N, C-alpha and C positions, 0 to 999 in steps of 0.2 A: 848293216844299212845298203851300201852301195849296188854288195853285192845283189843282195835281195832285189834290190831296181833292175837291175839287172835282169836277171832272171825272170819277173814282172813281160819287161819290157817284149825279151825274148821270148813268152809264152804268145804275148801278143801276136808276134809279129806272126808268129807257126802259125794262129789259127785264122790268120788275113790271108797265110801263102794255102793250106786249104783249102778258106771258102771260096777263093781264085779259082783255088786250082778244079774243087772239086762242083760243079757248077748245080749238082741234088741238093746236095746242104744251104747253096745259097736261094736256091727256087724255096727247099721249102721252110728257109727265115722268109721273105717274099709272102710265101703264100701264112706265118704267122701275122705276120704283120698284115694284112690282106683282112683274116682273120678278123685280125679283133677290132677294126674300125669300122669291117658291118657289123660284128656288136651292140659298138655306135650308134651307128645308123638305124631308122628305123622307116619304114614306109610305107602309110597305109591312109585307108579313103573307100566311099560307098557311092554307087550312085545307086539314086530314088526313078523308077522309070512308072510314072501313073498317068491313068484314063481317069477324068472327076463328069459328073453327071448332074447341072445344078435345076431346082424348081421351075426357075424362070432365067433369062436370058438378062444377062447384063449384073444380076447379081454383086452389092460388094457379099465381101464375102473374108473368112477369117482361114479359110481351106484352104494358105496357099496360095494366098491377091482374085481381087475384086476379077468378076471375068467382062470380057468386052463386051462392047456393045455390040447386040445380037448375037450375043453370045451362050448356047448353054451348056455346053460340051467340050473340053476341050481332053490331048495330051502335051504332057508336059514333064520335062525334069525338073522333077521338085528341088534336091540336090544332087551335085557332080562333086564332093568334095576328095578334094591329095593333101593328104595331110605327111607335109617329111620332121622328123626329131633326130639328132643327135646329143646324147647324154655321153658325158664323159667330168670325171671322177667325181664331184657335186655336184655339176653345174649342167643344164639341158637350154638346149635355144630350139624352136619350134617354130615350125610355118605353114598356115592352112589355106587353100587357095578351093573355091569355089568356083562352078565351069554347069551351066546351064547355055539353053534356048538363047535366056538374054543376057550374058556375056559371063564377064568372067569378073569375079570379087576375092576382097580377101576375106577372111573371116577369124586368122590367128597370125600374129608376129610377136611374137613373146621368148624371153629369157628365163631362165625360172636360177636360184642358188642356194647351196643352202647350208649352211658352214659344221665343217670336217669335226665337231667335237663334239657335242652334245645330239647331230645332226633334229634339232627340232623346228629351229629354226631357216624358216627357205622366205626368200624373196623372188619375188614376180613384178617384169614391168612390160609392156609393150599394150599388146591389143589381146583379152584376152577374156573369160568367158568370167561374169558378173560375177562374185560370190554370192547372191541374196540368193533364199530356200532351195528349194530342189530342185523344180522342171529350171530351172534357166541353165542353171547347167549343169543342168541330167543328157547326157549324148542325143544327138536325132536319130540317127541308125541307130535306139534300143528304147525310141520312143516305141508303145502301147496304140500309140497314136497316132494319125497319120502327122497333129502338129500343139501346139501349148496351147493348155486353157487363153480364154479371150482375154482375161487380165493379166494374164503374164506377157502379151505379146504387146498389148497394148502400150504398159506400164516398162516391158526393156525389148524396146523393135529389133531383133538380129543378135538379140544375148548377147554380145561381146561390145566390151566399151577400153578407149583406150583408157589408160591407167597404170600404178602401179597397187604393190598388195604385198602387206608379211601374214605369211601364215608359220604359226602357234602346231603343231604335235607332233608329240613323243613319239620318240622309232617303234616300228614295230614288236620291237624284244620287248618294247617298255606295258606296264600295264596300263599307264596313264596314254593307250594307243589311241582307244576309242574316245579319246575328244579331241576336239579342233578348233580351232579359235582364226578366223580370216579377217584380217586388217584391212580397207583400200583406198584410195585419194582416186576419183576420176572423174573423165571430163566430161561429163554426163553427158551424150548426145551423137551414143556411140560408136564407130568407128572415125567419123567424119572428122574434119581438122576443128581443133576446139574454134568458137567462136566468142569465150568470153574468160577472163579469168576469174571464175569461180569455176571448185570444185567439188567434188557431191563424195560424203565418206558411207562406206557400206562396209557393216559388219553385221558378220556369221556366226553363230557359237552353233558345234551341232555334234554329236553323240551317237556310235549306233555300236552295237554288237551283238553276237551268233552264237546261240553255242558250240559246245564241244564239238556237236555230229552235224551244226549245222544244219540242222531245222529249224531253230530256230532264230529269227535274224526281228532288226527292230534300230528301228535309226527318228531322233527326234533333233528338231534343232530350229532357231530364233533369230531372227535380222529385222536388221534398222538400218531406214537408207534414210541419210538429209541429205542436203541442197537445189537449185535454183540454178535456172539462166541467170541474161542479163536480159531485162522488156529492155524494149527498142523502142517504145510510148511512155510518152510519160500517165499513162492513165493503169491505171489493172479496177477487175471488177473480182464480186463477191459476193455472196449470196445472202442476201439480206431480206424479209419480215418486208413489204408494205404495204402497206393496207387487204393487212390479212393473205394477200400474194409471194409466195419466193418469188424470187429474182433475184439478176444483176444489178447492184449498183455499181457506177462507179468510186476510185476513190485514188485522187490527181497526185503521183508519189512526185518522183527526179527520172528522165531514163535512163538505162542503165543499173537501174536500181535491183539487188539481187529480189528472185520468188523462192515461195517458196515449198517447194517441192519434201516430205516427209512420208515415209513407208513403215508401215512397221507389220512385221509377214512371222507363222507361223507353220512348221511343216511337220509334218511324220507317214512313214512308212514302217508299214509286219508282215509279213511274207512266213510264210512254215507249208512245209515241208509236209505232205500224211497219203495217205492211200487213194484219195482222189485229183491228187495233183499237189501243186503248190499253187495257192494261195496268196494272194497276195494285195495286202491294202492300201493307198498313199493317198495322201491330203494334203492342203495346202492353204493359207487363211491367210487375204493380207487384209489390211486399209488404211485409209493415211489422209494426204491434203499429196491433189494436185496441180499443176498450171496447166492449160493448154487455151486453147484459143476457142471462138465464139464455137466453129463445126469442128472440133474435134477432140479431146479428149486425152492424146496420146503423146506417150513422149515427145518430145519434139530430135530432133536429129539433124536439126539446124536451126542456124536462129529465128526470133521471132518474126510473125509477119506480121502483124499488129498488136494490137491494144491482149494484157494478160487475162485469164479468163482464172477462177480460183475454185477448184470443185472439192467438198471430203466424199471419199467415196469406200467400197467394199468391194470385194470379189472374193472365190472361195474353187475350188475344185478338188473330184473325187475320184477315184479310181476303184475299180472292185475288178481285178486281174487273176482268171481261170482257169492254170493249165491243166489241158483231159487224162489224165491219169499221166500212162508215162509216153502217147501217144506225140506227134508235130504239133497238135494242133490248141490253139490261145482263145481264149476266147476273154473278151473286151468289154468291161462298162465303164465310163463315164461319163461323169456330170458337173458340169460349172457356170458359171453364175459371176456375172462381174453389173454393178450398178456403177456406175459413172460420180453421179449426182445425190446424194443418199438423202439430201433436202428433200425431194420432190419423188411424184410418183408419181402414175396412171394419167386425171385426167388435170392433175397439178403440170404436165408439163407442157409448155408453149403455153399458159397464159397472162393477157399484158393488163399492163397496169400498168399507169400516168405516174413518169419518175423513174425507168426504172426499165431492163434490156429483160425481157422474156426469156426464158430457159428454151432444149429447141432440140434435132434433132440430135445432141452433141452426151444428151442427160437421159437418153435415153439406157431402161436396166437387159438385159438380154443374157439369156440364159440358155443351154445347151448341153443336149442326153446323145452322144456315143456311144453306137453299138457295134464291137465290129469282132470280127475273126482271124485271127492271124494260124499263120499251116508255114514251119519253119524246112524249107524242104530241105538242108544240109547243112551243118556250120556255116557256111556265106550265102548264102540266099532263102531270105522270105517272104512269103503271099502275103498282102494283106486288103482285106476286105471292108468297110467301113464305112458305116451312117450316120450322121448329124444333123441331129433334127435342131433345128435353131425355134428360138422364140422371141422375141422381143415386147419390153411392154407398149402396152398401146391410150390413143390421146386421143381424143375427139379432138384437140388444138393443130395436130397438123397433120389433117385431110387436106387431098392429092390427087386428081387423075390418073399420075402415074403408080402403078403398082410396084416399083421402087421407089417410090421418096413418099407414100400415105402409110401413114403412122395408126392413122387410126382401127387398121388390125392385124393383126396376124401376119407379118408378108411372108410370101412363100420363095425361098429362102436356106431349102435341107441342101446335104451337095454327100451325095457318094463316089466312093473315091476306092477307086482297087490300082496295090502300088508294087511293083517285083522290085528290089531291093535287092544287091548285092555284096555285098562289105569284105573283104579281102584286109 
């Protein structure tokens, strides 16, 4: 045994001496080590530069934000993303920044761990996409339209949130890999600092498969969201029929009570590769309860600034995407609808009644038809020309002199977008 140890020690000394005496061997060893690190490190990103023209100066818009006062056309860097990921064994760390003319912002910062035995359970914590539905977590660099649907932007501003998520999915070698379950707890106010102790639960169950030749692909999903935020006043409002008129009536509770935010969602995707080119259909439907403010139905990203107004909502979108044979062109038709208050419609909105608060601009339904043409210049560059035709619900009860706020007719707020995207 002692002689064996002497032999091993002697062999190690010889190798060390050879490494010291052979600079080439040392350089090769260092190169291999650096190569291993490079394989674990991944740097990706994309830049979206665009020009937009609106029908009317100063309009409110979901197409990259509102237009400034007196402005009906603009240049902007819609997204400038730099993403760094490092993967080693069964762990991954990711950071992503967004850099535009508006400044520097955080998009992702999370750690993901996968258990080493079955490799079927993963735990993710930090700032990352909320696992609800399809379009929320679909990469902005892959979107066939400039922006997500109005209902998605309203309920999930910024897409990401601060929290933790458990993912169950069998490894790729398993016949059950096509099923995936995400369960997460989130702060509920985007990536900003938490404003209360309440947490939001999100559950998404999905299944996706493809035929052996990859010509046919499909996916289905169901989502559930339950949570809310702390009220900052003792009064909340809900829809009630008063003297035959649907309006908001107050309920007195306790400051700091949790509001009721609850969503249900269904999503589906279908893709078929045939002679005319790849045809895709994508759709998603959401409904539920959304607490907001008197003048806003969007999910809050900060503490409530006043009394809470509860609304029942519904919304959906449908995509038809057609690659034009084997050419680099892709045609897109998209239709999305968001009704923030299903209890009222048309001239019911804004109708006053004694003893209640009338509905208003935050209760208007919108529908949008999007028509687009994408051109894949190469594997890195894509050009997009897209026109959004926006239709708002009208009511004779919200009539003003300004074309920007007059809801007695359809406002002129269509937007044309031309975008150049470089992805690396």
